[in-house]
Kinemage of the C-alpha trace (Angstrom):
@kinemage 1
@onewidth
@group {chain A} dominant
@subgroup {mainchain}
@vectorlist {calphas} color= white
{ca met a 1} P 0.000 0.000 0.000
{ca ser a 2} L 1.307 3.479 -0.890
{ca arg a 3} L 2.484 5.567 2.024
{ca ile a 4} L 0.767 8.804 3.042
{ca lys a 5} L 2.903 11.075 5.174
{ca phe a 6} L 2.150 14.651 6.144
{ca gly a 7} L 5.101 17.063 5.991
{ca thr a 8} L 5.774 20.757 6.548
{ca asp a 9} L 2.483 21.826 4.941
{ca gly a 10} L 0.083 18.954 4.340
{ca trp a 11} L 0.770 15.915 2.178
{ca arg a 12} L 2.775 16.018 -1.061
{ca ala a 13} L 3.779 13.100 -3.243
{ca val a 14} L 4.611 12.115 -6.817
{ca ile a 15} L 1.549 11.803 -9.055
{ca ser a 16} L 0.609 8.155 -9.816
{ca glu a 17} L 3.254 6.797 -7.416
{ca asp a 18} L 1.894 7.755 -3.991
{ca phe a 19} L -0.433 10.545 -5.091
{ca thr a 20} L -3.248 8.387 -6.468
{ca phe a 21} L -7.030 8.732 -6.510
{ca glu a 22} L -7.243 5.937 -3.948
{ca asn a 23} L -4.937 7.769 -1.546
{ca val a 24} L -6.695 11.088 -2.168
{ca arg a 25} L -9.959 9.440 -1.114
{ca ile a 26} L -8.276 8.036 2.013
{ca val a 27} L -6.993 11.509 2.998
{ca ala a 28} L -10.406 13.073 2.273
{ca gln a 29} L -12.111 10.464 4.478
{ca ala a 30} L -9.628 11.190 7.281
{ca ile a 31} L -10.430 14.917 6.963
{ca ala a 32} L -14.146 14.144 7.123
{ca asp a 33} L -13.671 11.934 10.194
{ca phe a 34} L -11.585 14.660 11.846
{ca val a 35} L -14.240 17.333 11.248
{ca lys a 36} L -17.021 15.058 12.534
{ca ser a 37} L -15.018 14.217 15.679
{ca arg a 38} L -14.721 17.816 16.880
{ca ala a 39} L -17.293 19.259 19.298
{ca lys a 40} L -16.535 22.972 18.794
{ca ala a 41} L -19.426 24.916 17.202
{ca ile a 42} L -17.425 25.777 14.068
{ca tyr a 43} L -16.903 22.038 13.439
{ca arg a 44} L -20.576 21.278 14.000
{ca lys a 45} L -21.287 23.710 11.149
{ca arg a 46} L -19.568 21.148 8.884
{ca lys a 47} L -18.951 23.286 5.831
{ca leu a 48} L -15.654 23.129 3.944
{ca val a 49} L -14.328 24.860 0.850
{ca val a 50} L -12.198 22.969 -1.688
{ca gly a 51} L -9.803 24.668 -4.115
{ca tyr a 52} L -7.172 23.434 -6.557
{ca asp a 53} L -4.218 24.634 -8.637
{ca thr a 54} L -3.194 24.199 -12.296
{ca arg a 55} L -1.329 20.899 -11.853
{ca phe a 56} L -2.080 17.685 -13.704
{ca leu a 57} L -5.430 16.247 -12.548
{ca ser a 58} L -5.837 18.818 -9.728
{ca arg a 59} L -9.444 19.548 -10.717
{ca glu a 60} L -10.310 15.846 -10.770
{ca tyr a 61} L -8.643 15.299 -7.380
{ca ala a 62} L -10.567 18.267 -5.937
{ca glu a 63} L -13.857 16.872 -7.262
{ca thr a 64} L -12.992 13.510 -5.677
{ca ile a 65} L -12.343 15.176 -2.304
{ca ala a 66} L -15.605 17.137 -2.572
{ca gly a 67} L -17.462 13.875 -3.244
{ca val a 68} L -16.006 12.154 -0.174
{ca leu a 69} L -16.750 15.113 2.106
{ca ala a 70} L -20.307 15.426 0.787
{ca ala a 71} L -20.938 11.679 1.272
{ca asn a 72} L -19.966 12.186 4.926
{ca gly a 73} L -22.607 14.849 5.537
{ca ile a 74} L -20.276 17.833 5.089
{ca lys a 75} L -21.439 20.728 2.926
{ca val a 76} L -18.866 21.622 0.278
{ca val a 77} L -18.093 24.787 -1.654
{ca leu a 78} L -15.963 23.747 -4.647
{ca ser a 79} L -13.970 26.298 -6.622
{ca asp a 80} L -15.289 26.725 -10.146
{ca arg a 81} L -11.733 27.161 -11.528
{ca pro a 82} L -8.064 26.756 -10.532
{ca cys a 83} L -7.511 29.208 -7.688
{ca pro a 84} L -4.676 30.584 -5.559
{ca thr a 85} L -4.268 28.905 -2.170
{ca pro a 86} L -4.928 32.244 -0.379
{ca ala a 87} L -8.334 32.367 -2.121
{ca val a 88} L -9.335 29.376 0.008
{ca ser a 89} L -7.965 30.935 3.218
{ca val a 90} L -9.691 34.263 2.585
{ca tyr a 91} L -12.963 32.511 1.683
{ca ile a 92} L -12.907 30.501 4.940
{ca lys a 93} L -12.462 33.647 7.008
{ca asp a 94} L -14.960 35.687 4.983
{ca arg a 95} L -17.719 33.050 5.159
{ca lys a 96} L -16.804 31.732 8.646
{ca leu a 97} L -16.443 28.146 7.441
{ca thr a 98} L -15.206 25.044 9.269
{ca gly a 99} L -12.071 24.905 7.145
{ca gly a 100} L -10.815 24.172 3.667
{ca val a 101} L -8.796 21.864 1.462
{ca val a 102} L -6.462 22.846 -1.364
{ca val a 103} L -5.159 20.419 -3.983
{ca thr a 104} L -1.693 21.830 -4.656
{ca ala a 105} L 1.985 21.020 -4.380
{ca ser a 106} L 2.774 24.746 -4.268
{ca his a 107} L 6.298 25.307 -5.656
{ca asn a 108} L 7.282 21.630 -6.038
{ca pro a 109} L 8.306 20.232 -9.466
{ca pro a 110} L 5.504 19.296 -11.924
{ca arg a 111} L 5.449 15.579 -11.080
{ca tyr a 112} L 4.218 16.361 -7.552
{ca asn a 113} L 0.768 17.125 -6.257
{ca gly a 114} L -0.494 17.571 -2.731
{ca ile a 115} L -3.253 18.356 -0.264
{ca lys a 116} L -3.194 21.250 2.200
{ca tyr a 117} L -5.748 21.618 4.990
{ca lys a 118} L -6.707 25.116 6.152
{ca gly a 119} L -8.230 25.709 9.580
{ca tyr a 120} L -11.363 27.636 10.497
{ca phe a 121} L -9.146 30.667 11.238
{ca gly a 122} L -8.212 30.913 7.543
{ca gly a 123} L -4.633 29.699 7.726
{ca ser a 124} L -2.361 26.665 7.594
{ca ala a 125} L -3.346 23.822 9.895
{ca gly a 126} L -0.975 23.343 12.822
{ca asn a 127} L 0.433 20.048 14.047
{ca asp a 128} L -2.571 19.531 16.332
{ca ile a 129} L -4.889 19.432 13.316
{ca ser a 130} L -2.585 17.680 10.839
{ca asp a 131} L -1.657 15.015 13.414
{ca ala a 132} L -5.333 14.437 14.184
{ca ile a 133} L -6.070 13.988 10.470
{ca glu a 134} L -3.050 11.727 9.941
{ca lys a 135} L -4.134 9.492 12.856
{ca arg a 136} L -7.458 8.917 11.120
{ca leu a 137} L -5.946 7.649 7.865
{ca tyr a 138} L -7.337 4.175 7.061
{ca gly a 139} L -9.576 4.520 10.144
{ca ser a 140} L -12.918 4.065 8.434
{ca arg a 141} L -14.442 2.931 5.158
{ca val a 142} L -14.280 5.572 2.442
{ca lys a 143} L -17.658 7.006 1.461
{ca ser a 144} L -17.982 8.819 -1.845
{ca leu a 145} L -20.520 10.679 -3.942
{ca pro a 146} L -20.274 11.478 -7.677
{ca leu a 147} L -19.916 15.211 -8.376
{ca asp a 148} L -23.111 15.376 -10.467
{ca glu a 149} L -25.135 13.824 -7.660
{ca gly a 150} L -23.546 16.131 -5.069
{ca leu a 151} L -24.428 19.180 -7.164
{ca lys a 152} L -27.958 17.932 -7.854
{ca lys a 153} L -28.630 17.266 -4.150
{ca arg a 154} L -27.063 20.653 -3.266
{ca lys a 155} L -24.468 19.027 -1.071
{ca ile a 156} L -21.786 20.576 -3.290
{ca ala a 157} L -21.921 24.129 -4.648
{ca leu a 158} L -19.619 25.671 -7.256
{ca glu a 159} L -18.370 29.162 -6.366
{ca asp a 160} L -15.929 31.778 -7.662
{ca leu a 161} L -13.407 31.896 -4.792
{ca val a 162} L -10.994 34.181 -6.622
{ca lys a 163} L -13.523 37.007 -6.789
{ca val a 164} L -13.752 37.037 -2.979
{ca gln a 165} L -9.953 37.003 -2.607
{ca leu a 166} L -9.434 39.860 -5.076
{ca gly a 167} L -12.058 41.904 -3.245
{ca his a 168} L -10.161 41.532 0.036
{ca val a 169} L -6.815 42.309 -1.631
{ca lys a 170} L -8.245 45.549 -3.036
{ca lys a 171} L -9.670 46.496 0.367
{ca tyr a 172} L -6.287 45.986 2.021
{ca ala a 173} L -4.151 47.775 -0.572
{ca asp a 174} L -4.158 51.572 -0.865
{ca met a 175} L -5.889 51.696 -4.234
{ca lys a 176} L -5.981 55.519 -4.167
{ca lys a 177} L -2.206 55.602 -4.034
{ca leu a 178} L -1.918 52.942 -6.724
{ca lys a 179} L -4.355 54.873 -8.921
{ca lys a 180} L -1.860 57.748 -9.052
{ca ala a 181} L 1.193 55.505 -9.466
{ca arg a 182} L 2.951 55.479 -12.810
{ca leu a 183} L 4.676 52.124 -12.832
{ca lys a 184} L 5.335 49.585 -15.552
{ca val a 185} L 5.404 46.051 -14.137
{ca leu a 186} L 6.390 42.736 -15.717
{ca ala a 187} L 4.842 39.663 -14.086
{ca asp a 188} L 5.840 36.012 -14.424
{ca ser a 189} L 2.887 33.866 -13.348
{ca met a 190} L 5.018 30.710 -13.725
{ca asn a 191} L 2.066 28.921 -15.426
{ca gly a 192} L 0.377 28.726 -12.045
{ca thr a 193} L -2.837 30.113 -10.576
{ca gly a 194} L -1.657 33.733 -10.817
{ca gly a 195} L -2.780 34.091 -14.437
{ca thr a 196} L -3.430 37.763 -15.172
{ca tyr a 197} L -5.335 38.493 -11.957
{ca leu a 198} L -2.940 41.306 -11.010
{ca arg a 199} L -4.020 43.173 -14.162
{ca gln a 200} L -7.643 42.681 -13.107
{ca ile a 201} L -6.919 44.134 -9.656
{ca leu a 202} L -5.005 47.108 -11.092
{ca lys a 203} L -7.170 47.859 -14.137
{ca asp a 204} L -8.325 51.263 -12.804
{ca thr a 205} L -4.874 52.381 -11.647
{ca gly a 206} L -1.890 54.022 -13.307
{ca ile a 207} L 0.053 50.754 -13.246
{ca lys a 208} L 0.654 49.015 -16.571
{ca met a 209} L 1.016 45.228 -16.373
{ca asp a 210} L 2.713 42.923 -18.872
{ca phe a 211} L 2.755 39.158 -18.341
{ca met a 212} L 4.845 36.137 -19.192
{ca tyr a 213} L 3.907 32.473 -18.650
{ca asp a 214} L 0.381 33.450 -17.605
{ca glu a 215} L -1.270 30.504 -19.374
{ca met a 216} L -2.071 27.290 -17.499
{ca asn a 217} L 0.480 24.548 -18.098
{ca pro a 218} L 0.734 21.487 -15.790
{ca gly a 219} L 4.371 21.039 -16.873
{ca phe a 220} L 5.222 24.642 -15.928
{ca asn a 221} L 7.333 24.928 -19.094
{ca gly a 222} L 9.902 22.544 -17.641
{ca arg a 223} L 10.678 24.382 -14.399
{ca ala a 224} L 9.473 24.120 -10.835
{ca pro a 225} L 7.083 27.026 -10.156
{ca glu a 226} L 9.267 28.423 -7.376
{ca pro a 227} L 10.006 32.170 -7.636
{ca asn a 228} L 13.747 32.212 -6.982
{ca ala a 229} L 16.878 33.109 -8.977
{ca lys a 230} L 17.208 29.604 -10.435
{ca his a 231} L 13.750 29.711 -12.038
{ca leu a 232} L 13.370 33.420 -12.796
{ca lys a 233} L 16.355 33.909 -15.095
{ca glu a 234} L 14.174 35.009 -18.018
{ca leu a 235} L 12.314 37.560 -15.894
{ca met a 236} L 15.620 38.908 -14.563
{ca ala a 237} L 17.068 39.137 -18.094
{ca arg a 238} L 14.048 41.034 -19.397
{ca met a 239} L 14.199 43.428 -16.448
{ca lys a 240} L 17.896 44.019 -17.082
{ca lys a 241} L 17.104 45.228 -20.618
{ca gly a 242} L 15.136 48.125 -19.122
{ca gly a 243} L 11.659 49.447 -19.739
{ca tyr a 244} L 10.118 48.160 -16.508
{ca asp a 245} L 10.073 49.530 -12.966
{ca leu a 246} L 9.349 46.229 -11.242
{ca gly a 247} L 9.357 42.497 -11.906
{ca val a 248} L 7.093 40.214 -9.884
{ca ala a 249} L 6.546 36.455 -9.939
{ca thr a 250} L 4.001 34.281 -8.178
{ca asp a 251} L 4.582 30.606 -7.447
{ca gly a 252} L 2.374 27.695 -8.509
{ca asp a 253} L -0.419 28.418 -6.019
{ca ser a 254} L 0.244 32.179 -5.786
{ca asp a 255} L 0.920 32.403 -2.065
{ca arg a 256} L 4.586 33.330 -2.553
{ca ile a 257} L 6.196 36.241 -4.341
{ca gly a 258} L 9.467 36.838 -6.150
{ca ile a 259} L 10.599 40.450 -6.635
{ca val a 260} L 13.082 41.743 -9.236
{ca asp a 261} L 14.196 45.392 -9.275
{ca glu a 262} L 14.490 47.653 -12.329
{ca lys a 263} L 18.116 46.585 -12.843
{ca gly a 264} L 17.302 42.880 -13.015
{ca asn a 265} L 18.445 42.017 -9.484
{ca ile a 266} L 16.272 39.537 -7.598
{ca leu a 267} L 15.567 40.377 -3.954
{ca ser a 268} L 15.735 37.683 -1.316
{ca gly a 269} L 12.494 36.876 0.480
{ca his a 270} L 14.147 38.356 3.570
{ca lys a 271} L 14.587 41.742 1.937
{ca val a 272} L 11.039 41.713 0.574
{ca met a 273} L 9.656 40.992 4.053
{ca ala a 274} L 11.866 43.684 5.627
{ca leu a 275} L 10.835 46.282 3.018
{ca leu a 276} L 7.149 45.588 3.567
{ca phe a 277} L 7.559 45.541 7.350
{ca leu a 278} L 9.116 49.022 7.172
{ca his a 279} L 6.459 50.193 4.711
{ca leu a 280} L 3.618 49.198 7.032
{ca leu a 281} L 5.389 50.718 10.053
{ca arg a 282} L 6.451 53.994 8.439
{ca asn a 283} L 4.034 54.753 5.618
{ca arg a 284} L 0.919 53.050 6.961
{ca lys a 285} L 1.673 53.838 10.643
{ca met a 286} L 0.636 50.311 11.613
{ca thr a 287} L 1.911 48.515 14.701
{ca gly a 288} L 2.866 44.978 15.701
{ca gly a 289} L 5.798 42.611 15.921
{ca ala a 290} L 7.269 40.162 13.440
{ca val a 291} L 7.572 36.402 13.203
{ca gln a 292} L 9.968 34.478 10.962
{ca thr a 293} L 11.424 30.985 10.771
{ca ile a 294} L 14.759 29.631 11.990
{ca cys a 295} L 16.241 30.601 8.608
{ca gly a 296} L 15.009 34.160 8.971
{ca thr a 297} L 17.200 37.235 8.713
{ca val a 298} L 19.088 39.383 11.202
{ca leu a 299} L 17.599 42.335 9.273
{ca ile a 300} L 14.155 41.755 10.813
{ca asn a 301} L 15.729 41.612 14.268
{ca lys a 302} L 17.473 44.951 13.610
{ca ile a 303} L 14.199 46.596 12.570
{ca cys a 304} L 12.438 45.241 15.665
{ca glu a 305} L 15.279 46.539 17.852
{ca lys a 306} L 14.934 50.040 16.382
{ca tyr a 307} L 11.164 50.134 16.892
{ca asp a 308} L 11.191 48.232 20.203
{ca leu a 309} L 8.974 45.501 18.776
{ca pro a 310} L 8.925 41.779 19.602
{ca val a 311} L 10.254 39.257 17.093
{ca tyr a 312} L 9.371 35.568 17.237
{ca glu a 313} L 11.114 32.596 15.641
{ca thr a 314} L 9.564 29.301 14.554
{ca pro a 315} L 10.486 26.067 12.760
{ca val a 316} L 10.198 26.140 8.953
{ca gly a 317} L 6.587 25.956 7.754
{ca phe a 318} L 3.963 28.662 7.565
{ca lys a 319} L 1.719 26.680 9.918
{ca tyr a 320} L 4.051 27.708 12.759
{ca ile a 321} L 4.014 31.359 11.668
{ca cys a 322} L 0.231 31.227 11.355
{ca asp a 323} L -0.031 29.900 14.919
{ca val a 324} L 1.927 32.885 16.273
{ca met a 325} L -0.077 35.318 14.117
{ca thr a 326} L -3.353 34.046 15.612
{ca lys a 327} L -2.064 34.411 19.192
{ca lys a 328} L 0.162 37.530 19.197
{ca asp a 329} L 0.016 41.084 17.861
{ca ile a 330} L 1.939 40.447 14.639
{ca leu a 331} L 2.264 42.958 11.793
{ca val a 332} L 4.146 40.665 9.389
{ca gly a 333} L 4.991 36.984 9.425
{ca gly a 334} L 7.116 35.481 6.707
{ca glu a 335} L 9.459 32.901 5.281
{ca glu a 336} L 12.706 33.274 3.397
{ca thr a 337} L 10.981 31.894 0.294
{ca gly a 338} L 8.759 34.953 -0.223
{ca gly a 339} L 5.606 33.871 1.615
{ca ile a 340} L 4.363 36.721 3.823
{ca gly a 341} L 1.231 37.181 5.942
{ca tyr a 342} L -0.129 40.495 7.215
{ca lys a 343} L -2.046 41.861 10.181
{ca asn a 344} L -5.797 42.354 9.653
{ca tyr a 345} L -5.866 39.846 6.781
{ca ala a 346} L -6.256 36.062 6.741
{ca pro a 347} L -3.264 34.592 8.655
{ca asp a 348} L -1.809 33.160 5.464
{ca arg a 349} L 0.495 34.131 2.616
{ca asp a 350} L -0.880 36.015 -0.392
{ca gly a 351} L 1.341 36.689 -3.399
{ca phe a 352} L -1.094 39.183 -4.945
{ca leu a 353} L -1.241 41.270 -1.779
{ca ser a 354} L 2.559 41.224 -1.385
{ca ala a 355} L 2.940 42.412 -4.997
{ca leu a 356} L 0.507 45.291 -4.462
{ca leu a 357} L 2.214 46.344 -1.230
{ca ile a 358} L 5.579 46.497 -3.029
{ca met a 359} L 4.001 48.732 -5.684
{ca glu a 360} L 2.443 50.808 -2.919
{ca leu a 361} L 5.865 51.167 -1.266
{ca met a 362} L 7.416 52.327 -4.542
{ca ala a 363} L 4.601 54.848 -5.078
{ca ala a 364} L 5.093 56.188 -1.542
{ca gly a 365} L 8.905 56.308 -1.861
{ca lys a 366} L 8.811 57.957 -5.306
{ca lys a 367} L 12.109 56.342 -6.246
{ca pro a 368} L 13.345 53.163 -7.989
{ca leu a 369} L 13.177 49.956 -5.973
{ca ser a 370} L 16.971 49.511 -6.082
{ca lys a 371} L 17.382 52.877 -4.309
{ca ile a 372} L 14.785 51.986 -1.690
{ca val a 373} L 16.682 48.739 -0.986
{ca ala a 374} L 20.018 50.600 -0.853
{ca gly a 375} L 18.556 53.013 1.700
{ca met a 376} L 17.374 50.133 3.896
{ca asn a 377} L 20.811 48.489 3.645
{ca arg a 378} L 22.548 51.707 4.713
{ca glu a 379} L 20.236 52.087 7.687
{ca phe a 380} L 20.147 48.524 8.993
{ca gly a 381} L 23.093 46.780 7.344
{ca asn a 382} L 23.385 44.663 4.220
{ca tyr a 383} L 22.717 40.972 4.889
{ca ala a 384} L 23.290 38.453 2.111
{ca tyr a 385} L 21.244 35.260 2.316
{ca glu a 386} L 21.978 32.158 0.228
{ca arg a 387} L 20.520 28.667 0.045
{ca glu a 388} L 21.322 25.473 -1.822
{ca asp a 389} L 19.194 22.331 -2.064
{ca leu a 390} L 20.845 18.949 -2.496
{ca val a 391} L 19.012 15.753 -3.417
{ca phe a 392} L 19.350 13.586 -0.335
{ca pro a 393} L 18.038 10.004 -0.008
{ca glu a 394} L 15.692 9.122 2.844
{ca his a 395} L 17.870 6.274 4.163
{ca lys a 396} L 20.773 8.644 4.863
{ca arg a 397} L 18.793 11.221 6.856
{ca lys a 398} L 19.286 9.678 10.286
{ca lys a 399} L 23.020 9.138 9.767
{ca leu a 400} L 23.493 12.792 8.850
{ca met a 401} L 21.556 14.177 11.824
{ca asp a 402} L 23.291 11.780 14.223
{ca gly a 403} L 26.642 12.865 12.773
{ca ile a 404} L 25.878 16.559 13.329
{ca lys a 405} L 24.954 15.851 16.952
{ca lys a 406} L 28.168 13.891 17.525
{ca lys a 407} L 30.451 16.330 15.689
{ca pro a 408} L 28.919 19.810 15.843
{ca leu a 409} L 30.886 22.624 14.252
{ca lys a 410} L 33.009 24.773 16.540
{ca lys a 411} L 33.929 27.116 13.693
{ca val a 412} L 32.427 28.064 10.339
{ca leu a 413} L 35.496 28.690 8.211
{ca glu a 414} L 37.573 30.706 10.702
{ca lys a 415} L 34.688 32.181 12.670
{ca pro a 416} L 33.971 30.729 16.144
{ca val a 417} L 30.447 29.370 16.694
{ca ser a 418} L 28.829 31.056 19.683
{ca arg a 419} L 25.374 29.421 19.633
{ca ile a 420} L 23.673 26.345 18.176
{ca lys a 421} L 19.934 25.984 17.543
{ca asp a 422} L 18.688 22.492 16.738
{ca tyr a 423} L 14.897 22.572 16.993
{ca asp a 424} L 14.561 22.386 13.186
{ca gly a 425} L 17.758 21.251 11.539
{ca thr a 426} L 20.986 22.582 13.060
{ca lys a 427} L 21.901 26.264 12.931
{ca phe a 428} L 25.438 27.357 13.749
{ca ile a 429} L 25.502 31.041 14.748
{ca cys a 430} L 28.907 32.732 14.761
{ca glu a 431} L 30.121 35.468 17.088
{ca asp a 432} L 29.649 38.145 14.408
{ca gly a 433} L 25.984 37.139 13.816
{ca ser a 434} L 26.601 35.259 10.555
{ca trp a 435} L 25.131 31.759 10.427
{ca leu a 436} L 24.986 28.402 8.662
{ca leu a 437} L 21.982 26.064 8.792
{ca leu a 438} L 21.668 22.439 7.669
{ca arg a 439} L 18.099 21.183 7.479
{ca leu a 440} L 16.299 18.242 5.889
{ca ser a 441} L 13.239 19.235 3.845
{ca gly a 442} L 9.802 18.272 5.101
{ca thr a 443} L 8.271 18.251 1.601
{ca glu a 444} L 10.992 16.811 -0.688
{ca pro a 445} L 13.908 14.323 -0.396
{ca lys a 446} L 16.426 17.154 -0.063
{ca leu a 447} L 19.042 18.557 2.264
{ca arg a 448} L 18.764 22.319 2.424
{ca ile a 449} L 21.826 24.382 3.342
{ca tyr a 450} L 21.284 28.037 4.267
{ca ser a 451} L 23.634 30.893 5.171
{ca glu a 452} L 23.587 34.589 5.945
{ca thr a 453} L 26.615 36.873 6.197
{ca arg a 454} L 27.408 40.485 5.292
{ca ser a 455} L 28.370 39.655 1.674
{ca arg a 456} L 27.173 37.292 -1.057
{ca lys a 457} L 30.691 35.993 -1.630
{ca glu a 458} L 31.071 34.994 2.006
{ca ser a 459} L 27.562 33.464 2.156
{ca leu a 460} L 28.426 31.275 -0.842
{ca arg a 461} L 31.648 30.219 0.886
{ca tyr a 462} L 29.542 29.233 3.927
{ca leu a 463} L 27.377 27.032 1.675
{ca glu a 464} L 30.428 25.248 0.235
{ca phe a 465} L 31.784 24.757 3.732
{ca gly a 466} L 28.390 23.383 4.828
{ca lys a 467} L 28.315 20.893 1.930
{ca lys a 468} L 31.800 19.591 2.720
{ca tyr a 469} L 30.859 19.281 6.386
{ca ala a 470} L 27.656 17.338 5.558
{ca phe a 471} L 29.428 14.917 3.200
{ca ser a 472} L 32.221 14.359 5.738
{ca leu a 473} L 29.632 12.907 8.109
{ca met a 474} L 28.273 10.356 5.614
């Protein structure tokens, strides 16, 4: 029997190997059993929303999930088209639903698909929920209802989720400021759910949008739909030629953002989060702390120090950030990969909203993005973040982690290690604040190596050092 294992954000697996219709039904039944087992009023409401991305068979998987939920006495709102993951989160919060399911593998390569569960609060399910669902796998006989029958009996309803999301994005953004902005923006939708929705949002503003890879393509034109330097080379090259003020990219399910300045330089997710944190603090006069993961940046800490604001740190996975955002006064919560959540919105990432806030920042600053970044670097220090992912077989994972525990680094290159954090991977923090992190992925068979120093050259040297260290332990 194929294995179902929940990772950092739901369950992801290779299509037709582990990600099969049979296993999708098993997960859907476990979700249904979980919802029915809870006594809280929101669970007794028993109404879930189901969305899906542009991947191979995502619509059919979503219809299958809707059929299982409906057969178990749960009312289902099914997206009438491929939709961004944040559309599901926003819809849950807007309609006060029990929760939601998204068929997506986010930024993973095309051969993957996955299932994310969103809680009644409109954000990523924490370990308490995902563990409870996982425990119910194979626990009861799968019930199922054909889509046509579910629609006919009004147990399943088709709805436009994206319309609701775009409405909330426009309410949050300063559309008056964007109306006066004179920006030319190039967007790479990476063949995902982003499409040309940003043009729809900005149609009555002074912002001109051009798009690339905005058509749906389950193969993502041969790349993983992850908005980083490796996959955005064409966007960066087109920006370098001039003619645009800003380059933006959304990942496969449009909850993450990639930002490229007018010179063709891609910004790290850290810098994007820091820029938007400062924008909300200074231009919007909003308040609240910040939360980031173990591979977050010293830059956020520096900003929090200046404004006497709390900063929280979590393991990797937006579910941990979401948990803090629902319990503390948080202005921004984000990951190094460009996924950022905001106060007074659903506690989840939204690539469209992040893109609009960057445009809003540029309109407020009245200067090129590269100059805004340079100003932030002068004020708080320039921190260069790098990451490399190495394919790493499952059977070697334990040996590596045991080796790190037995032979922890005392120095990274020539810099003494002053602190070690090991609650998610192992992070070696040097006396000067630079750091190296080795961490096994929770969604793919990969070893991720991260670093942050005061220069890109040194950060790359840290990565090479980290690779040699990892292989020496094998």
